[in-house]
C-alpha positions in Angstrom: -31.3 146.8 86.4 -29.4 149.0 84.0 -26.1 148.5 85.9 -26.7 144.8 86.0 -27.3 144.6 82.3 -24.2 146.7 81.7 -22.2 144.4 83.9 -23.5 141.3 82.0 -22.7 142.9 78.7 -19.1 143.7 79.9 -18.7 140.2 81.3 -19.8 138.6 78.0 -17.4 140.9 76.1 -14.6 140.1 78.5 -15.0 136.4 77.9 -15.0 136.7 74.2 -12.0 139.0 74.1 -10.1 136.7 76.5 -10.6 133.8 74.2 -9.5 135.8 71.2 -6.5 137.3 73.0 -5.5 133.8 74.3 -5.6 132.4 70.7 -3.5 135.3 69.3 -1.1 135.1 72.2 -0.6 131.4 71.6 0.0 132.1 67.9 2.6 134.6 69.0 4.2 132.0 71.2 4.4 129.6 68.3 6.1 132.2 66.2 8.6 133.0 69.0 9.4 129.3 69.4 9.9 129.0 65.6 12.0 132.1 65.2 14.2 131.9 68.3 14.1 128.3 69.5 15.9 127.5 72.8 19.4 129.0 72.2 21.5 130.9 74.7 20.1 134.2 73.2 16.6 133.2 74.2 17.9 132.1 77.7 19.3 135.7 78.1 16.0 137.2 77.0 14.1 135.2 79.6 16.5 136.3 82.4 16.2 140.0 81.5 12.4 139.7 81.1 12.1 138.2 84.6 13.7 141.3 86.2 11.6 143.6 84.0 8.5 141.7 85.2 9.5 142.1 88.9 10.4 145.8 88.6 8.1 147.2 85.9 5.5 145.0 84.5 4.1 144.3 87.9 2.5 147.7 87.7 -0.1 146.3 85.2 -2.1 144.8 88.0 -1.3 147.6 90.4 -3.0 150.2 88.1 -6.1 148.1 87.9 -6.2 147.6 91.7 -5.3 151.2 92.6 -5.9 153.7 89.8 -9.4 152.5 88.7 -11.0 152.5 92.2 -9.6 156.0 92.9 -11.0 157.3 89.6 -14.4 155.7 90.1 -14.7 157.1 93.7 -13.7 160.5 92.5 -16.2 160.4 89.6 -19.0 159.4 92.0 -18.2 162.0 94.7 -16.8 165.0 92.7 -18.2 164.5 89.2 -16.8 163.5 85.8 -14.7 166.7 85.3 -12.8 166.2 88.5 -12.3 162.5 87.7 -11.0 163.4 84.2 -8.6 165.9 85.8 -7.4 163.1 88.1 -7.0 160.7 85.2 -4.8 163.3 83.5 -2.7 163.6 86.6 -2.4 159.8 86.9 -1.4 159.6 83.3 1.4 162.2 83.8 2.5 160.3 86.9 2.7 157.2 84.8 5.0 158.9 82.3 7.4 159.9 85.1 7.0 156.6 86.8 7.7 154.7 83.6 10.9 156.7 83.0 12.0 156.3 86.6 11.4 152.5 86.8 13.0 152.0 83.4 16.1 153.7 84.7 16.0 151.5 87.9 15.6 148.4 85.7 18.5 149.4 83.5 20.7 149.9 86.6 19.4 146.7 88.4 20.2 144.2 85.6 24.0 144.4 85.7 23.9 144.9 89.5 21.7 141.9 90.2 23.0 139.7 87.3 25.6 137.9 89.6 22.7 137.0 91.9 19.9 135.8 89.6 22.2 134.7 86.7 25.0 133.2 88.8 25.4 130.3 86.4 26.1 132.5 83.5 29.7 133.4 82.5 30.9 136.9 83.1 30.6 137.6 79.4 27.0 136.3 79.3 26.1 138.4 82.4 27.6 141.4 80.6 25.4 140.6 77.7 22.3 140.8 79.9 23.1 144.4 80.7 23.4 145.2 77.0 20.1 143.4 76.2 18.3 145.4 78.9 18.7 148.6 76.8 16.4 147.1 74.1 13.7 146.6 76.8 13.5 150.3 77.5 10.8 151.3 74.9 8.7 148.5 76.3 9.2 149.2 80.0 8.6 153.0 79.5 5.5 152.7 77.4 3.6 150.0 79.4 2.9 152.2 82.4 1.2 155.0 80.4 -0.7 152.4 78.6 -2.2 151.0 81.8 -2.9 154.5 83.1 -4.8 155.3 79.9 -6.7 152.0 80.2 -7.7 153.0 83.8 -9.2 156.3 82.4 -11.5 154.3 80.1 -12.4 151.7 82.7 -13.5 154.5 85.0 -16.3 155.3 82.5 -17.2 151.7 81.7 -15.7 152.0 78.2 -14.2 148.5 78.5 -14.7 147.7 74.8 -12.1 150.3 73.9 -9.6 148.6 76.3 -10.5 145.2 74.9 -9.8 146.4 71.4 -6.4 147.8 72.5 -5.5 144.4 74.0 -6.2 142.7 70.7 -4.3 145.5 68.9 -1.2 144.9 71.1 -1.0 141.2 70.3 -1.8 141.6 66.6 0.8 144.4 66.1 3.5 142.4 68.0 2.7 139.4 65.8 3.0 141.5 62.7 6.3 143.0 63.9 7.8 139.6 64.6 6.7 138.3 61.2 8.8 140.8 59.4 11.7 141.3 62.0 12.9 138.2 63.8 16.5 138.1 62.8 17.7 138.9 66.3 16.5 138.3 69.9 16.6 142.1 70.4 13.6 142.4 68.1 11.4 140.5 70.6 11.2 143.3 73.2 10.8 145.8 70.3 7.8 143.8 69.0 6.1 144.1 72.4 7.0 147.8 72.6 5.4 148.3 69.1 2.2 146.6 70.2 1.9 148.7 73.4 2.7 151.9 71.5 -0.1 151.4 69.1 -2.4 150.3 71.9 -1.5 153.5 73.8 -2.2 155.7 70.8 -5.6 153.9 70.4 -6.5 154.6 74.0 -5.3 158.3 74.1 -6.9 159.5 70.9 -9.9 161.6 72.0 -9.4 160.8 75.6 -8.1 164.3 76.6 -5.3 162.8 78.6 -2.6 165.0 77.0 -4.5 168.2 77.8 -3.4 170.2 80.8 -6.3 171.4 83.0 -6.8 175.2 82.9 -9.5 175.7 85.5 -7.9 175.4 88.9 -5.2 173.0 90.2 -5.2 169.4 89.2 -6.4 166.9 91.9 -3.6 165.5 94.0 -2.2 162.1 93.1 -0.5 161.7 96.5 -2.9 159.1 97.7 -2.8 157.2 94.5 1.0 157.3 94.6 1.1 156.1 98.2 -1.2 153.1 97.5 0.8 152.2 94.4 4.0 152.3 96.4 2.5 150.1 99.1 1.2 147.5 96.7 4.4 147.6 94.7 6.5 146.8 97.8 4.1 144.0 98.7 4.5 142.5 95.2 8.2 142.4 95.6 7.8 139.6 98.1 6.6 137.5 95.3 9.4 138.7 93.1 11.9 137.0 95.5 10.6 133.6 94.4 11.0 134.6 90.7 14.6 135.7 91.2 15.4 132.5 93.2 13.9 130.4 90.4 16.0 132.2 87.7 19.1 131.8 89.9 18.9 128.0 89.7 17.8 128.0 86.1 21.0 129.9 85.2 23.0 126.8 85.9 21.2 124.8 83.2 23.0 124.0 79.9 22.3 126.1 76.8 18.6 126.0 75.9 17.5 124.7 79.3 16.0 128.1 80.4 14.1 128.5 77.2 12.7 124.9 77.4 11.5 125.5 81.0 10.0 128.9 79.9 8.0 127.3 77.1 6.9 124.6 79.4 5.8 127.1 82.1 3.8 129.1 79.6 2.0 126.0 78.3 1.2 125.0 81.9 0.0 128.5 82.7 -2.4 128.5 79.8 -3.7 125.1 80.9 -4.2 126.3 84.4 -6.2 129.3 83.3 -8.7 126.9 81.9 -9.4 125.7 85.4 -9.9 129.2 86.9 -13.2 129.7 85.1 -12.5 133.5 85.2 -12.8 133.3 89.0 -16.6 133.2 88.8 -16.5 131.2 92.1 -15.6 134.4 93.9 -19.3 135.4 94.0 -20.8 132.3 95.7 -17.8 132.1 98.1 -18.4 135.7 99.2 -21.7 134.7 100.8 -21.1 133.5 104.3 -24.0 131.0 104.5 -22.7 127.5 103.8 -19.4 128.9 102.6 -17.3 126.0 103.9 -19.5 123.5 102.1 -19.2 125.5 98.8 -15.5 125.7 99.1 -15.2 121.9 99.8 -17.3 121.1 96.7 -15.3 123.6 94.6 -12.0 122.1 95.6 -13.2 118.5 95.1 -14.6 119.3 91.7 -11.4 121.1 90.6 -9.2 118.2 91.8 -11.4 115.7 89.9 -10.7 117.7 86.7 -7.1 118.7 87.4 -5.6 115.3 88.1 -6.8 113.6 84.9 -6.0 116.7 82.9 -2.5 116.8 84.2 -2.0 113.1 83.6 -3.2 113.4 80.0 -0.7 116.1 79.3 2.1 114.2 81.0 1.3 111.1 79.0 1.4 112.9 75.7 3.9 115.7 76.5 6.4 114.8 73.7 3.7 114.6 71.1 2.0 117.8 72.2 5.3 119.8 72.2 6.2 118.4 68.8 2.9 119.3 67.2 2.6 122.7 68.7 6.2 124.0 68.8 8.6 122.0 66.6 9.3 124.1 63.6 11.9 126.6 62.5 14.7 126.9 65.1 12.7 124.9 67.6 14.2 121.5 66.6 13.9 117.9 67.9 16.4 118.6 70.7 14.4 121.6 71.9 11.2 119.4 71.8 12.9 116.7 74.0 14.0 119.3 76.6 10.7 121.1 76.7 8.8 117.7 77.0 11.0 116.7 79.9 10.0 119.9 81.8 6.4 119.7 80.8 5.9 116.1 81.8 6.9 116.9 85.4 5.8 120.5 85.6 2.2 119.9 84.4 1.6 118.0 87.6 1.6 121.3 89.4 -1.8 121.9 88.0 -3.2 119.7 90.7 -1.9 121.7 93.8 -2.6 124.9 91.9 -6.2 123.9 91.6 -6.4 124.0 95.4 -4.2 127.2 95.8 -6.2 129.4 93.5 -9.5 129.5 95.3 -7.9 129.4 98.7 -5.7 132.3 97.9 -8.8 134.2 96.7 -10.3 133.6 100.1 -7.7 135.9 101.7 -9.2 138.8 99.7 -12.8 137.8 100.4 -12.3 137.6 104.2 -9.8 140.6 104.2 -6.7 138.7 105.2 -4.5 139.9 102.3 -1.5 140.2 104.6 -1.3 136.4 104.6 -0.3 136.5 101.0 3.1 137.8 102.0 3.6 134.6 104.1 2.6 132.5 101.1 5.1 134.4 98.8 7.9 134.0 101.3 7.2 130.3 101.6 7.4 130.0 97.8 10.8 131.7 97.8 12.1 129.5 100.7 10.9 126.3 99.0 12.5 127.4 95.7 15.8 127.9 97.5 15.6 124.5 99.3 14.4 122.4 96.4 16.5 124.2 93.9 19.6 123.5 95.9 18.5 119.8 96.3 17.4 119.0 92.7 19.5 121.4 90.6 22.7 122.1 92.6 23.1 118.9 94.6 21.6 116.2 92.4 22.3 117.9 89.1 19.0 116.9 87.5 19.1 119.8 85.0 15.8 120.7 83.3 14.0 117.9 85.2 15.4 119.3 88.5 14.0 122.8 87.8 10.6 121.3 86.9 10.7 119.2 90.1 11.7 122.3 92.1 8.7 124.2 90.7 6.4 121.3 91.3 7.6 121.0 94.9 7.1 124.7 95.4 3.5 124.5 94.2 2.8 121.7 96.7 4.3 123.8 99.5 2.3 126.8 98.4 -1.0 124.7 98.6 -0.1 123.4 102.1 0.9 126.8 103.5 -2.2 128.4 102.0 -4.5 125.7 103.5 -2.9 126.1 106.9 -3.2 129.9 106.9 -6.9 129.7 105.8 -7.5 127.3 108.7 -6.1 130.0 111.0 -8.6 132.4 109.6 -11.4 130.2 111.0 -12.3 128.5 107.7 -11.9 124.8 108.6 -12.5 122.5 105.7 -13.1 118.7 106.0 -9.9 117.8 104.3 -10.6 114.1 104.7 -13.4 114.5 102.1 -11.4 116.7 99.7 -8.3 114.5 99.8 -10.5 111.4 99.3 -11.6 112.9 96.0 -8.0 113.7 95.2 -7.0 110.0 95.8 -9.8 108.9 93.5 -8.8 111.3 90.8 -5.1 110.3 91.1 -6.0 106.6 90.8 -8.2 107.2 87.8 -5.5 109.3 86.2 -2.8 106.6 86.8 -5.0 103.8 85.4 -5.8 105.9 82.3 -2.1 106.8 81.9 -1.1 103.1 81.9 -3.9 102.2 79.5 -2.9 105.0 77.1 0.8 104.1 77.3 0.0 100.5 76.5 -2.1 101.6 73.5 0.7 103.8 72.2 3.2 100.9 72.1 4.5 100.4 68.6 2.8 103.5 67.1 5.2 105.9 65.3 3.1 108.7 63.7 2.7 111.6 66.1 -0.8 112.5 65.1 -1.9 108.9 65.5 -0.3 108.7 68.9 -2.2 111.8 70.0 -5.6 110.6 68.7 -5.2 107.0 70.0 -3.6 108.0 73.3 -6.1 110.8 74.0 -9.1 108.6 73.1 -8.0 105.7 75.3 -7.1 108.0 78.2 -10.3 109.9 78.0 -12.4 106.8 77.7 -10.9 105.3 80.9 -11.4 108.5 82.8 -15.1 108.9 81.6 -15.8 105.2 82.4 -14.3 105.5 85.9 -16.2 108.7 86.7 -19.4 107.2 85.3 -19.1 104.3 87.7 -18.8 106.8 90.6 -21.5 109.2 89.3 -23.8 108.6 92.4 -21.0 109.8 94.7 -20.2 112.8 92.5 -23.8 114.0 92.4 -23.2 115.8 95.8 -20.4 117.9 94.3 -22.4 118.9 91.3 -25.7 119.7 93.0 -24.4 120.7 96.4 -24.0 119.4 99.9 -25.5 122.5 101.6 -29.1 122.0 102.6 -30.0 125.5 101.6 -28.9 125.2 98.0 -29.6 123.0 95.0 -26.7 124.3 92.9 -23.4 126.1 93.5 
């Protein structure tokens, strides 16, 4: 009972901190848009950041997946002192690893620039290599930070980690508020946040102490697992590099506009994940297929109208949220173009997220590599078609990303079927058709209501009210059919 209560307390804290961090991170994004806009300097930053994410920042999830379980198992089997000694060893490993990967990143940027930034001029590609130097404090400090966080998670001291997350965002916001005259200040702002967060996690944590009683536990197994997962994650990195390759052919500001759009879409998609709470009921084998069908149907019924609403009011949303400072009307128009198309990817992503989780639940993680490769291949195919061949610019990149999300959903569904989980797709797709029709009718009604309105806030209020009313009315008329999704189709359950 004590462990259960502790878990519930941590879960509640995690939800609260997540909301606060999301709000602060969104505020930071507003500041970035106002200070840097969508100029070529911000385009260069996005390109360098992508390679940093693939080579270095991917270790964030790796340390959670590898270091924390190793520390917990050591604590349970060999005691807290041995676990603390292992935590020290992992922390020292993170310092060496942070330095090594920062060096690899510094070398990789100029070497790979002709591949992932093909559309840049030679002078602009040279500038990417120079900008990479300013990422070094960030790339070096982030790995020790996650190693220190793993040490506290081992002892269920999650609140200290949560406070550090808030500190990171708050410090980076403060840094940007006072220093935003150059794009090089942006990676420095993140580095400052992680530095203060690292200090907060290491004070009193005994991570800098060297053990004196006997040799330190070996980190060979931890390092091996980290290497295995890192190599696996590079499969997904191929898609990111292919995506940036085609974005590099966009006109000045196009990369920045797509980046702002993608971040807005990611924030919206997170609202539909519900913190992955569906993992628990899907782990139970009894009536799993029915649960999954209900979950997918419910997510699609929410995702389609949600995506349609954002697509309908994309220019107004971007203008209200981002248009200030260096983010001018031209940047708003570019970002709205990308958002109006890209937000539709929320619909296939609503299917992909729980299906992808099923690979972990049924221990078929190796299928994730197939999914990653399919994303990379679809990016190359549709990028060539929409960006290189048809020359659609920002709209072409958004269409490429949307097509990739559809392919990902299809491939994931096929692979899950091969695992023996055969869904009645006729039922799920039937709900998708209903949701799409409702969204289309609401879109047309809102567009008609907006005709002749000039004020952006009035357009948001009227358009949102009309759109939402149509959706609610249509869903109310089909409430009898939806009752099965809400209360369950499985005979052994009343609720999901």
